[in-house]
N, C-alpha and C positions, 0 to 999 in steps of 0.2 A: 659496498655495504649490503652485500647479499641481495641486490636488487632483483636477481633472477629467481629468488626463492618463492615469493608470493604466487607467481604464475605456475610454478611447478607444484606447489602445494594445492592450488585450486584444481589443477588437473588430476592430482591424486585423490582429492576429496570427491570429485565427480565420479571417479572410478569406484570409490568406496560406496557412494550412493547407488551407483548402478549395480554393483555386486550384491548389496543387501536387498535392494528393492526391485531388482530385475530391470530389464531393458526392453520390455515389450510394448511400451507406449509408442505412439507415432507422433512425431513432432513436426509441425508445419510452420512456415512454408518449407517444402522439400521438392524433390524432382517430380513427385507424383502430383502434388497439389502446390503449385507455385503461388507467388504473391497475388497474381491476378484472380485466383479462385479461393484465396484464403478466407475472405469474408463470406463467400458463398457457402463454404463448408461450415464455418463458424455459425452462420445464421440458420442452418438446416434445422427443421423442427425436431428431428430425431437426435440431434446433438445436444440433448437436454438433461442427461443424467449428471448428477453432481458429486456424489460420494460413493454410492453403493456399487461395488464391483471393481473399484480401483485400489490397488495396493498403496499408492502414494497418498490416498485419503487418510490412511493411518497416521502418516507424518503430520498432515495438516491438523487433524483432530487432536493429536498429541500436543502440538504447539499452541492450538487455540483453546484448549480446555481452560475453564469448565464451559460446557454448553455448546460444543460445536454442532451437536445434533439439531439445535434450533437456530443456528446462525443462518441468516438469510442466504448467504452464499453457498451453504452446504445442505440446505433442505432440498429434498426431492420435490419435483413438481406435484401439485395437488392442493387440496383445501388449506392445509397448514401453511404452505408457502404463500398462497394467495393472501391469506389473512395477515401474515407477517409483513409481506411486501406492502400491503395497503396501509398498515400501521406506520411503517417506516416513512412512506410518502407523506403521511400526515405530520409527523414530527419535523420533517425537513422542509416543509412548505412554509410560505410566508411572504410578505412583501419584500422585494429586493432591498429597499431602503432600510428596513428593520434588520435584515440579515447582515447587511454591510455595517450598519451602525454598531451592532453587537460585536462584530469582528474587530472593528476599530477600538472599541472600548476595552475589550479583553486584551488586545495587543498592547494598548497604551498602559494598562495596569501592570503587565509583566515587564515591559520595558522600563517603567518607573522603578521597579525593583532591581533590575539587572544593570542598567547603565549608571555606573558610579564614577566614571572618569572619562577623559577624552578618548581613550582607546580601551575597549573591552573585549577580552578574548572569550569566545563562546563556542560551543558545539551547537550548530543550528537546529538539529533535531531536538536537543535538550532545551534550547531556548523556546521552541515553538510548542512543545508538549503542554506546558501549563496554559498557554493561550487557548489551545483547542479543548483542553480539559474544562476550562471555565466556559468556553463557548457552548459545548454540547451539554454541559450541565444545565445551562440556561435554557437551551432548546427543550430538554427533557422535563425540567422541573419548573421553569418559568420564574426563576429567582436567582440572585447572585450566588456564586459557588463559594461555600465556606472553605477556608484554607485547608482544614482537615480532610474534607472531601476531595479537594484538588490533589492533595498529596497521595491519597489512596488511588485516585484515577491515574495519575502520572506513574506511580510505582507499578501499577498493574500493566499499563500500556507499554512502559519501558521493558518490563519483564517479558512480555509477549514478543515484542519486536526483536529484543536481544537474542532470545532463543531461536526465533525464526532465522536470524542471520548467523546463528551459531557462534556468537560472541559471548554468550553466557548461557548457563543452564536454566531450566524452568524453576520457579519457586512457588509451588502450589499454595503454601501457607500465605504468601503475599497476595496472591490472587484471591484467596478465600476471604481475606479481610474486606475487600471491596464487595464480594458476594454478600457477606453478612450486612454490610451497610445498606446495599440496595434492597435487600429483603425487608428492611424496616422502612423503606420509602416507597413501596409499591403504590400506596394510596395517594401519593403526592404528585404523580406524573400528570402532564398537561393533557394527554390524550388517552383514551381507553387502550389498554394493552390487548394483544391478540387473545381472543376468547378461546381459541383452540389450544392454547398453551396452559399448562398447570401453573400455579404460582411460582414454583421453583423454576420452571421453564421461562416464565416471564422475566424473572430476575436474570437468568442467563441470556435472554434476548437483549435486555438493556445493557448488560455487561459486555457482551460480544459485539453488538452492533454499534453502540455509541461510544462506549468507554474503552473499547479495544480498537476495532477497525476504523471508526471515524477519527479518533484521536491520532492513531498511528499513521493512517494514510494522509491526513491533512498535514501532520508534522513532517512526514517524509516529503510531501509535495512542496511545502514551503522551504524545507532545507535545500531541495534541488533548485528551486527558483532563486533563492537568495544566494546560493553558492554560484549559480550561473551569473548572476548580476555582479557578484564579488570578483569574478574572473573576466568580466566584460564591462569595464567601467563606463564605456560610452553608452551602453544600453541602460545601465543604471542611471546615468546622468540624464538621459532623455526622459526616462520615466519620472525622475524627481522633478525635472523642470516643467514637465507637462503632465501633471497628475490626473487631469481630466481626459486625457487621450485614451479612451477605452479601447479604441481599435488597435493602437500599438501595443497596449498591454495584452490584448488577446493574441497578437502575433507572438509576443514574448512567451506567453503561457503555452501556446501551441508548440513552439519550438522546444521549450523545456520538456513538455510531456512527450514530444517525439523522440528526443535524445535520451530521456531518463524516465521511461514509462514506469508507473508504480508497480505494475504487474510484470514479472519476468515471464512466467508461463502460466496461462489459465488452462485448466484441464476440464474436459467434458467427457461423459461416457455415453456412447450411443445406446438408445433404448429400442432401436429398430435398425434394420439394415439401411445404409445410406449408399445410394448409387448415383454418382455424379455423371458418369458416362459408361459406355460398355467396357472400359478398361479399368474403371476406378470405383471399387465397391468396398465399403467398410462394414463388416458384419456387426450385428447387435452385440453389445458388450465391449466394443473396442474403446480404448482410452485414447482420446485425441488431445494432444497438447499444442496450444496455440502460443507461439513464441512472439511476444510483442516486440522486443528489441530488434529481432531479425526482420520482422515485417516492417517496422518503422524505418529500417535502413534501406528499404527498396523503393525505387521510383523517384529518387531525388539526386540532384547533382551535389557532390561533396556531402554525403549524408553524415559524415563524422564531424562536420563543422557546425558550430552553434551560430545560426544565422536567422534571426527573426524576420529579416527582410524577405526571406524566401516566401513568406505567407502573403506578401504583396502580390506575388506572381502565381501563387498556388491556392486553389480553392480547397479548403479542408474537407469539404464533402466528398470530393473525388480523389483525395490523396490516400496513401497508405498510412492512415492515421486514426487510431481508435483508442484514445486515451481513457475513455470511459466504457470500453467494450463495444459491443454491437447491439443496436436497439432490439433486434429480434431474439437475443439470447442473454437475458439478465444483465442489462447495462448497469453501471454503478448508479445507485439511487441518488447519489449526491451530484449528478452531472450538472444540475442547475445551480445548486448551492455553492459548490466548490469555487468556481471562477469568481462569483460575487464576493465570497468571504476572503479569498486569497488576494483579490485586488485591493480590498479595504485594508487587510493586514500589511500588504506590501507598501501601500501608500504611507501608512503610519510609521513603518520602519524607515523608509527613505526620507520622511519628513524630519527625522531626528538624526540619522547617521548614514554613512556610506559603508557598505560591506567591502572588505578586502580579504582575499585568500589566495594562497599559493599551493594548495594541497591537490592531490589527485581526486578528480571528480568521476566517480563510477556510478552506474545505475543502482547497485546494491547499497552503496554508501555505508559500509560497516564502520567507517571512521566517525559517523554522526555529523560530519560537516564542520571541521574546525574553521573558524572565521574570526576576523577582527572587525569590530564595529567601531568606526571612527567618527567622532563628532565634531572635529575641528577643521575638516577639509584637507588634512595632510595625508601623505602616503607613508606609512611606517615601514620603510624598506628593510631595516634590520630585523624587525619583528617578523616580517613576511619571510625573510630568509631562514630565520629560526623555525618558523612554522613549517616550511618546506622540508627542512632536515628532519624535524621531529616526526612529520607525517610519514616520510619514507621509512624511518626506523620502526614506527608503530605498525606500518604495513607488513613488515617482516614478521614480527612476533605475533601480530594479530592473526595472520594467515595460519600460523601453526596452531594457535588457540582454536581457530575455526575448524581445523582438521580434527583435532582431538575431541572437542566438545561436539562437533557435528556427528562424528562417528559414534560417539557414546549415545547421543540422543536418537540417531537413526536405529541403532541396535535396540535401544529401549523401546522405541515405538513399534519396531518390528516384533518384539516379544509381546508387548501389551495388546497390539492390534485393536485399538479403541473403535475404529470404524467397522472393521470386520466383525468384531464381536457384537456390536450394536445391531448390525443388519442380519446377523444370524438369528437374532431373537425378535426382530421387528421386520414385518413385511409391509411397508407403507403402501397404502391404497391398493393392496392386493397384488402388487407387482412381484413377480418372482425375483429372487436374488440371483444375479448373474455373477459367476465367478470368473474373474479375469486376472491374468498374471500381473504382478505389481508393475508400476511404471517408473519412469525416470523423473526425479523431483527437480531437475534443473530448471 
């Protein structure tokens, strides 16, 4: 059934990306900087440039529009970044019990809508997007999310992540509908918005931070977690039978993030020369790409095996494990909130159903996580066999779609140069623009 085709198409797609965007970025770990020095380089104070000077920034800005220039992950260091980061921390703060209760409530509401029989077929990312749309709406506005607003948020978030995974093209008009809605709600947010941003930029900050990145990343994280549980029923059973065992849940979450990190590669641009030793120097303007999956696969026995028990024997602090980035270089602002909310959502799912799946589980998860939610304790073997066959066929045609659409969007972004054009007319904090050959977006 052309099972060889997806891998060949992925390899071709990588070459297209390299050809269009250049191949001058440096990806770690490598022979020069191995896993043992990965975090040392990642944490270096001069590895702090975010978008200016990297060709692959054009791709990310293209996919994350509107408003990537004020997205917390893409702002250069300086007063605006500090202002935005401080605001984000305020929105994501709160007592753990309240954060968990809201996640339980939002999950229950969506499950009430979706679970209509003893066996329900879902795509896990699509199942979870309405949950986190409701959740972050409540964090931002302090009130229940109207269905119309939820639909706008889900439509926007799905559009962004589908284009990022090259399974669909961008739809700027769809994104603009949410922009217009948020522009009319600026006065209703729970915390003061960054004063260094204009009203339009404040709208883009809300849209990009909470109703794009937060919704997408939490939906992806939950899809990976639930799919892992669906394919390891003993782990799911233990969590369901011992819902108060927070330690074991932490091990399951650590193992999920180790195998399926939400970031494939995080890039940083050096703002000064970095010298690690007499043989290892990276000049200012270098594009450094930190490969999370490759790093997470080092330092473990049987790294390809999903084994939550390894965290009984391994201290996360000393392991090659950075699911939320590194503390010294812009860690994910939801590092505290995410485990609390995910634990509550997972408990609510397992209280009602058991997930089952026979599909291929990859880090990028372009399939969106096909899964069966079973409420009567049975194992639907025939439906699982059908799910497996359908997934293999979808993998073939989807890989071709990704090649075609990915190439089209890379070429379009290369022509538009949204980041490059922005920094040609903006010199943030008086720093000179450094011109660096484009990098590898893998």
